[in-house]
C-alpha positions as CSV (number, residue, x, y, z in Angstrom):
1,M,15.3,21.0,-15.1
2,T,13.3,17.9,-14.1
3,A,10.5,16.6,-16.1
4,A,7.1,16.9,-14.7
5,I,5.5,13.6,-13.7
6,K,2.3,13.1,-15.7
7,P,-0.5,11.7,-13.5
8,V,-1.9,8.4,-14.6
9,I,-5.6,8.6,-15.6
10,L,-7.4,5.3,-16.1
11,S,-10.4,5.0,-18.4
12,L,-13.5,2.9,-17.6
13,N,-15.7,2.0,-20.6
14,L,-19.2,1.3,-19.4
15,R,-20.3,-0.2,-22.8
16,T,-17.4,-2.7,-23.1
17,L,-16.8,-3.3,-19.4
18,Q,-13.1,-2.6,-19.8
19,L,-10.6,-0.6,-17.7
20,G,-7.8,1.0,-19.6
21,G,-4.5,2.5,-18.5
22,P,-0.8,2.8,-19.5
23,Q,-0.3,-1.0,-19.5
24,G,-3.4,-1.8,-21.6
25,W,-7.0,-2.9,-21.2
26,V,-8.5,-5.2,-18.6
27,D,-11.9,-6.7,-18.6
28,V,-14.0,-5.9,-15.5
29,S,-17.3,-7.5,-14.3
30,D,-20.5,-5.6,-14.1
31,P,-20.3,-5.4,-10.2
32,E,-16.7,-4.2,-10.5
33,C,-17.8,-1.5,-13.0
34,L,-20.6,-0.4,-10.6
35,L,-18.1,-0.1,-7.7
36,L,-15.6,1.9,-9.7
37,K,-18.3,4.2,-11.0
38,A,-19.8,4.8,-7.5
39,L,-16.4,5.4,-6.0
40,A,-15.4,7.8,-8.7
41,A,-18.7,9.8,-8.2
42,G,-18.4,10.0,-4.4
43,P,-17.1,13.0,-2.5
44,E,-13.3,12.8,-2.5
45,Q,-13.8,9.5,-4.4
46,R,-15.0,7.9,-1.1
47,L,-17.9,5.7,-0.4
48,D,-19.1,4.2,2.8
49,T,-19.4,0.4,3.2
50,P,-23.2,0.2,3.3
51,S,-23.4,2.2,0.0
52,M,-20.9,-0.1,-1.6
53,L,-22.8,-3.2,-0.5
54,A,-26.0,-1.7,-2.0
55,Q,-24.2,-1.1,-5.3
56,V,-23.4,-4.8,-5.7
57,G,-26.6,-6.1,-4.1
58,K,-25.0,-7.6,-1.0
59,S,-26.4,-7.6,2.5
60,E,-24.7,-5.7,5.4
61,D,-24.0,-8.9,7.3
62,H,-20.6,-10.6,7.6
63,I,-21.0,-12.7,4.5
64,G,-21.9,-9.6,2.4
65,K,-18.9,-7.6,3.7
66,R,-16.6,-10.6,3.1
67,A,-17.9,-10.9,-0.5
68,L,-17.3,-7.1,-1.0
69,E,-13.7,-7.5,0.3
70,V,-13.1,-10.3,-2.2
71,Q,-14.4,-8.1,-5.1
72,L,-12.2,-5.3,-4.0
73,V,-9.1,-7.5,-3.9
74,R,-9.8,-8.6,-7.5
75,L,-10.5,-5.0,-8.5
76,R,-7.2,-3.8,-7.1
77,K,-5.4,-6.4,-9.1
78,K,-7.2,-5.3,-12.3
79,L,-6.4,-1.7,-11.6
80,A,-2.7,-2.6,-11.2
81,Q,-2.8,-4.7,-14.4
82,A,-4.0,-1.6,-16.3
83,G,-1.1,0.4,-14.9
84,A,-2.5,2.2,-11.9
85,P,0.0,3.3,-9.2
86,T,-0.5,1.9,-5.7
87,P,-2.5,2.3,-3.6
88,T,-5.5,2.0,-6.0
89,I,-8.3,1.6,-3.5
90,K,-7.7,2.1,0.2
91,S,-9.7,1.1,3.2
92,I,-10.7,3.9,5.6
93,R,-11.3,2.3,9.0
94,G,-14.8,2.7,10.2
95,Q,-15.9,4.6,7.1
96,G,-15.5,2.7,3.8
97,Y,-13.2,2.9,0.9
98,Q,-11.5,5.6,-1.3
99,L,-10.4,5.4,-4.9
100,C,-6.9,6.7,-5.1
101,V,-6.5,7.0,-8.9
102,S,-8.0,9.3,-11.5
103,L,-10.8,7.6,-13.4
104,E,-12.4,8.8,-16.6
105,I,-15.9,7.3,-17.2
106,R,-16.8,6.6,-20.9
107,Q,-20.2,5.5,-22.2
108,S,-18.9,4.4,-25.6
109,S,-15.8,3.1,-27.5
């Protein structure tokens, strides 16, 4: 008999701006928190690029999109630090992005 693999569920604390998982807690910025919250709430945990840009107050020009990509790189690293399996956030060509991990949103400690 093989042991069932338990899915990894990360926890996002909106009050402390921390992301927790099997490897511990990681601090996230307010924009990163907003992105995670929006992705988790989207259908199939997906969000189009214009909506993501609006979440972090960036314009839809090249500079805004590049700034979003940089934030996503940092966010992927933080998700991995917390113990999320890869891929954590994947790009969907021509559409946007999808959160590939389970995320529990908490309002308090």
